[in-house]
ROSEPA-54985 format. One record per residue (C-alpha): x, y, z; chain. Coordinates in Angstrom, 1 decimal, padded with zeros to 4 digits. Each point is the difference from the previous one (the first is absolute). Layout:
BEGIN
> X|Y|Z|A
...
end
This chain:
BEGIN
> 003.1|017.2|007.7|A
> -002.3|-003.2|001.9|A
> -003.2|000.1|-001.2|A
> -003.1|-002.9|000.2|A
> -003.5|-001.0|-001.4|A
> -002.3|-000.6|003.1|A
> -004.0|-001.1|001.1|A
> -001.1|001.5|002.9|A
> -003.3|-001.4|000.4|A
> -000.5|-000.7|-003.6|A
> 001.3|003.5|-001.6|A
> 003.2|000.3|-001.5|A
> 002.6|002.7|001.2|A
> 003.7|000.6|-000.9|A
> 002.3|000.2|003.2|A
> 003.8|000.5|001.2|A
> 001.4|-001.1|002.7|A
> -000.5|001.0|003.7|A
> 001.5|-000.1|003.7|A
> 000.3|-003.9|000.8|A
> -003.3|-002.0|-001.1|A
> -001.5|003.3|-001.5|A
> -000.5|001.5|-003.7|A
> -001.0|003.7|-001.3|A
> -002.9|000.3|-002.0|A
> 001.3|001.7|-002.8|A
> -003.5|001.0|-001.1|A
> -000.8|001.6|003.5|A
> 003.2|001.8|000.0|A
> -000.5|001.6|-003.2|A
> -003.7|000.9|000.6|A
> -000.6|-002.0|-003.0|A
> -002.6|-002.8|001.0|A
> -000.1|-001.7|-003.4|A
> 003.9|-000.6|-000.4|A
> 000.6|-003.5|-000.7|A
> 002.5|-002.6|-001.8|A
> -001.3|001.1|-003.5|A
> -000.2|003.8|000.4|A
> 004.0|-000.6|001.1|A
> 001.4|-001.8|-002.4|A
> -002.4|003.2|-003.0|A
> 001.7|002.6|002.4|A
> 003.0|-001.3|001.4|A
> 002.6|002.6|-001.0|A
> -002.3|002.7|001.4|A
> -000.6|-001.6|003.3|A
> 003.1|-001.6|000.8|A
> 002.0|003.8|001.0|A
> -003.4|000.6|001.9|A
> 000.2|-003.0|002.2|A
> 003.4|000.1|000.6|A
> -000.1|003.8|001.6|A
> -003.5|-001.0|001.9|A
> 002.1|-003.5|001.9|A
> 002.9|001.9|000.4|A
> -002.2|001.5|003.5|A
> -001.5|-001.7|002.2|A
> -003.7|-002.0|-001.0|A
> -003.3|001.8|001.0|A
> -001.5|-002.5|002.1|A
> -002.9|-000.4|-001.4|A
> 001.3|-001.5|-003.3|A
> 002.5|-002.9|001.7|A
> -001.8|-003.4|-000.4|A
> 000.9|-003.0|002.4|A
> 001.5|-003.1|-001.9|A
> -002.2|-002.6|001.6|A
> -003.3|001.9|-001.6|A
> 000.9|000.0|-003.7|A
> 000.1|-002.7|-002.8|A
> 003.0|000.2|-002.3|A
> -000.5|000.5|-003.8|A
> 002.0|-001.0|-002.7|A
> 002.1|003.3|-000.8|A
> -001.1|000.2|-003.6|A
> -003.6|-001.1|-000.2|A
> -001.2|-000.3|-003.2|A
> 003.3|-000.4|-002.0|A
> -001.1|-000.9|-004.3|A
> 002.7|-002.1|000.4|A
> 002.8|-002.0|002.2|A
> 002.8|-001.2|-001.7|A
> 002.5|-002.6|001.3|A
> 003.6|-000.4|-001.4|A
> 000.1|-003.5|-000.3|A
> 003.7|-002.1|001.4|A
> 001.5|003.2|000.2|A
> 002.7|-000.9|002.6|A
> 003.4|-001.6|-000.6|A
> -000.4|-002.9|002.4|A
> -003.0|-001.2|-001.8|A
> 001.4|001.1|-003.5|A
> 003.1|-002.2|000.3|A
> -002.4|-003.0|-000.6|A
> -001.1|001.5|-003.7|A
> 000.4|-002.1|-002.6|A
> 000.6|003.1|-002.1|A
> 001.0|003.0|002.0|A
> -002.4|002.9|000.0|A
> 000.9|003.1|-002.3|A
> -003.0|002.2|000.7|A
> -003.1|-000.2|002.9|A
> -002.7|-002.4|-000.5|A
> -003.5|000.9|001.7|A
> -003.3|-001.2|001.4|A
> -002.4|001.7|001.3|A
> -002.0|-000.5|003.1|A
> -004.0|001.9|000.2|A
> -001.0|002.4|002.3|A
> -002.2|-001.9|001.8|A
> 002.9|-002.4|001.3|A
> 000.8|003.6|001.6|A
> -001.0|-000.1|004.6|A
> 001.9|002.3|002.2|A
> 002.7|-000.4|003.2|A
> -001.8|-002.4|002.6|A
> -002.4|-001.5|-002.6|A
> 000.3|-004.2|-000.1|A
> 000.9|-001.8|-003.0|A
> -002.2|-003.1|-000.9|A
> 001.2|-002.9|-001.2|A
> -002.0|-002.7|-000.3|A
> 001.6|-003.5|000.5|A
> -000.9|-001.2|-003.6|A
> 001.9|003.3|-001.7|A
> 002.9|-002.7|000.8|A
> 004.1|001.4|000.7|A
> -001.0|003.9|000.1|A
> 003.1|002.0|001.5|A
> 001.0|003.7|000.5|A
> 001.8|002.2|-001.6|A
> 001.2|003.1|001.8|A
> 000.8|002.9|-002.6|A
> 000.7|003.9|-000.2|A
> -003.0|001.8|-002.0|A
> 000.3|003.3|-001.6|A
> -003.4|002.1|-000.4|A
> -000.8|002.2|-002.7|A
> -000.1|003.1|000.0|A
> -000.5|001.9|-003.7|A
> -000.9|-001.5|-003.1|A
> 002.9|-001.0|-001.8|A
> 001.2|-001.8|-003.3|A
> 003.4|-000.6|-001.6|A
> 002.2|000.6|002.9|A
> 003.9|-000.1|000.6|A
> 001.5|-002.1|002.3|A
> 001.8|003.9|001.1|A
> -003.6|001.5|000.3|A
> -001.7|-002.9|001.2|A
> -000.8|000.7|003.5|A
> -001.4|003.2|-000.8|A
> -003.0|-001.8|-000.4|A
> -000.2|-001.2|002.9|A
> -001.8|000.9|002.9|A
> 001.1|-002.3|003.2|A
> 000.8|-003.1|001.0|A
> -001.3|-002.6|002.4|A
> -000.1|-003.7|000.5|A
> -002.2|-002.6|-001.9|A
> -000.5|-004.0|000.8|A
> 000.2|-001.3|-003.5|A
> -002.2|-002.9|001.1|A
> 000.8|-003.3|-002.5|A
> -001.8|-003.4|-000.4|A
> 002.0|-002.5|-002.0|A
> -002.2|-002.4|000.9|A
> -002.8|002.2|-002.2|A
> 002.8|000.6|-002.6|A
> 000.3|-003.8|-000.3|A
> -004.0|-000.6|-000.9|A
> 000.3|003.2|-002.2|A
> 002.8|-001.5|-002.1|A
> 000.6|-002.1|-003.0|A
> 001.6|-001.4|-002.6|A
> -000.8|-000.2|-003.8|A
> 001.7|-003.0|-001.8|A
> 000.0|001.5|-003.6|A
> -000.4|-002.3|-002.7|A
> 003.4|001.8|-001.8|A
> 002.9|001.7|001.3|A
> -001.0|003.3|000.6|A
> 001.5|000.8|003.2|A
> 003.2|-000.1|-000.8|A
> 000.1|003.6|-001.0|A
> -000.3|000.7|004.1|A
> 003.7|001.1|000.9|A
> -001.3|000.0|003.6|A
> -000.9|-003.8|000.7|A
> 002.7|-003.0|000.2|A
> -001.4|-002.5|-002.8|A
> 000.3|-003.8|001.7|A
> 000.9|-001.3|-003.4|A
> -001.0|-000.2|-003.7|A
> -003.5|-000.8|000.4|A
> -001.2|001.9|002.5|A
> -001.9|002.6|-001.3|A
> -002.4|000.8|003.1|A
> -000.8|003.5|000.9|A
> -000.8|000.9|003.9|A
> -002.7|003.2|000.8|A
> -000.4|001.1|003.4|A
> -002.7|002.5|000.9|A
> 000.2|002.0|003.1|A
> -003.2|001.7|000.6|A
> -000.9|-002.6|002.9|A
> 003.4|-000.4|001.4|A
> 000.6|003.1|000.4|A
> -002.8|002.1|000.3|A
> -002.3|-002.1|002.0|A
> -002.4|002.5|002.8|A
> 002.9|001.2|002.8|A
> 002.8|-001.1|-002.1|A
> 001.5|003.6|000.1|A
> 000.0|001.4|003.3|A
> 001.5|003.4|000.0|A
> 001.1|002.8|002.6|A
> 000.0|001.3|002.6|A
> 001.9|003.3|-001.2|A
> 000.5|001.5|-003.5|A
> 003.4|001.8|000.8|A
> 001.0|003.2|-002.6|A
> 002.6|-001.3|-002.7|A
> 001.8|003.4|002.6|A
> 000.8|-002.1|002.5|A
> 001.6|-002.9|-002.2|A
> 003.5|001.1|-001.0|A
> 000.4|-003.3|-001.5|A
> -002.8|-002.7|-000.6|A
> 002.8|-002.5|-001.3|A
> 001.4|-000.5|003.3|A
> -002.5|-001.1|002.8|A
> 000.1|-002.5|002.0|A
> -003.1|-002.3|-000.3|A
> -000.8|-002.7|002.7|A
> -002.8|-001.7|001.2|A
> -001.7|-002.0|003.0|A
> -002.4|-002.5|000.7|A
> -001.0|000.0|003.3|A
> 002.4|002.3|000.7|A
> 002.9|-002.8|-001.3|A
> 002.4|001.4|-002.6|A
> -000.7|-001.8|-002.8|A
> 001.1|001.5|-003.7|A
> 002.4|003.0|-000.1|A
> 001.4|001.9|-002.7|A
> 000.9|003.3|-001.6|A
> -001.5|001.9|-003.0|A
> 003.7|000.3|-000.7|A
> -000.4|-003.5|-001.8|A
> -002.6|001.0|-002.3|A
> 001.3|-001.4|-003.5|A
> -001.9|003.0|-001.4|A
> 000.2|003.5|002.2|A
> -003.0|001.8|001.0|A
> 000.5|002.9|-003.2|A
> 001.1|-002.8|-002.1|A
> -003.9|-001.6|000.4|A
> -001.6|002.8|-000.3|A
> 001.2|001.5|-002.5|A
> -000.4|-003.1|-002.0|A
> -003.1|-000.9|000.7|A
> -001.5|003.6|-001.0|A
> 000.9|-000.6|-003.3|A
> -002.5|-002.8|-000.2|A
> -002.8|000.9|002.5|A
> -000.7|003.8|000.7|A
> 000.5|000.8|003.8|A
> -003.0|001.6|002.5|A
> -000.5|002.0|002.5|A
> -000.2|-002.9|002.4|A
> 001.1|-002.4|-001.4|A
> 002.2|-002.4|001.9|A
> 003.4|-001.7|-001.9|A
> 001.8|-003.0|002.8|A
> 003.4|-000.6|-000.9|A
> 000.6|-003.9|001.1|A
> 000.1|-002.1|003.3|A
> 002.4|-000.8|002.8|A
> 001.6|-003.2|-000.9|A
> 002.4|-001.1|002.9|A
> -001.0|-002.4|002.7|A
> 001.1|001.4|003.7|A
> -001.4|-003.5|001.1|A
> 001.7|-002.1|-002.2|A
> -000.7|-002.8|002.7|A
> -004.0|000.3|000.0|A
> -000.5|001.4|-003.0|A
> 002.4|-000.4|-002.8|A
> -001.5|002.0|-002.7|A
> -002.8|002.4|-000.6|A
> -002.2|-003.4|-001.1|A
> 000.2|-001.2|003.5|A
> -001.9|003.3|001.6|A
> -003.3|-002.3|-000.9|A
> -002.6|002.7|001.0|A
> -002.5|-003.1|-001.1|A
> 001.1|-002.5|002.8|A
> 001.7|002.9|002.9|A
> -001.6|002.7|002.2|A
> 001.2|003.0|001.2|A
> 000.8|003.7|-001.0|A
> 002.3|001.1|-003.0|A
> 002.1|003.4|000.8|A
> 001.8|001.4|-002.2|A
> 002.8|003.4|000.7|A
> 001.1|001.7|-002.9|A
> 003.0|002.5|001.2|A
> -001.3|003.3|-000.2|A
> -003.8|-000.8|-000.9|A
> -001.1|-001.8|003.4|A
> -001.5|-003.5|000.7|A
> -003.5|-001.2|-001.2|A
> -001.7|-002.8|001.8|A
> -002.7|-002.6|-001.3|A
> -001.3|-003.4|001.2|A
> -001.1|-003.2|-001.3|A
> -003.2|-001.3|-000.5|A
> -001.8|-002.6|-001.9|A
> -003.3|002.1|-000.6|A
end
């Protein structure tokens, strides 16, 4: 089942796809005017069978809304956390000095969320800023210490997220500590440059990953049962219709199940939490955009569109302010 979180005249509504350019208001369909995404997240197990049965029949006229009259909101409006899996792509991992042996993570604040159609604001002073098209899971139940075998049981459904990242801000929030004694030699992950190399490098990702509008998400939340294998989905990213990135979740270093299970051993996953799994790396237009870093949103204009097989398409224009 596909559901979306929208606003009509400023009021959140829960909808399903309708015919052509329409959506079906599920609150009106159920006769529960207070139904919204928060309620759905809390009652999904009970609501889904009823909604599926009702949507199998033609929708009453009074429940049908024109898409042009709605504003798309993020599928999960108030997650307790948004967790990304860093460099979780075999194309990226091949450049690592030390082969990744377990997933690494970063956080985005919920304030970074925007919906389908909303602008991503990238002032020029941010410097290099690029898109990262990714599959995301919305957690449906409180979970801790999952295994890869049962990790998907905690997932309500899947959606699309654009993990906007600013290396320009990351550079400004990085530092090198040159220590007076050899402390860094025990850090097996770093490559030392001579016996006198006592440096430790620190990078803080709060701004580079978490600025306002740096987490466009949506438009649809597709329930887990409609995605037979989340590790076998094609991912495409376009800039004003031109294909610029192409990849597949087959190329994730750590599978969806492995990442969720590993994360749950450190953090309790709450209903509505969002986990996203790694960007598409492969350039589809190498002459113009040899790498993802050449898609610099602080210098180019247009709309990025992300298509993920079986999920839908997320569109977001670039804005300067």
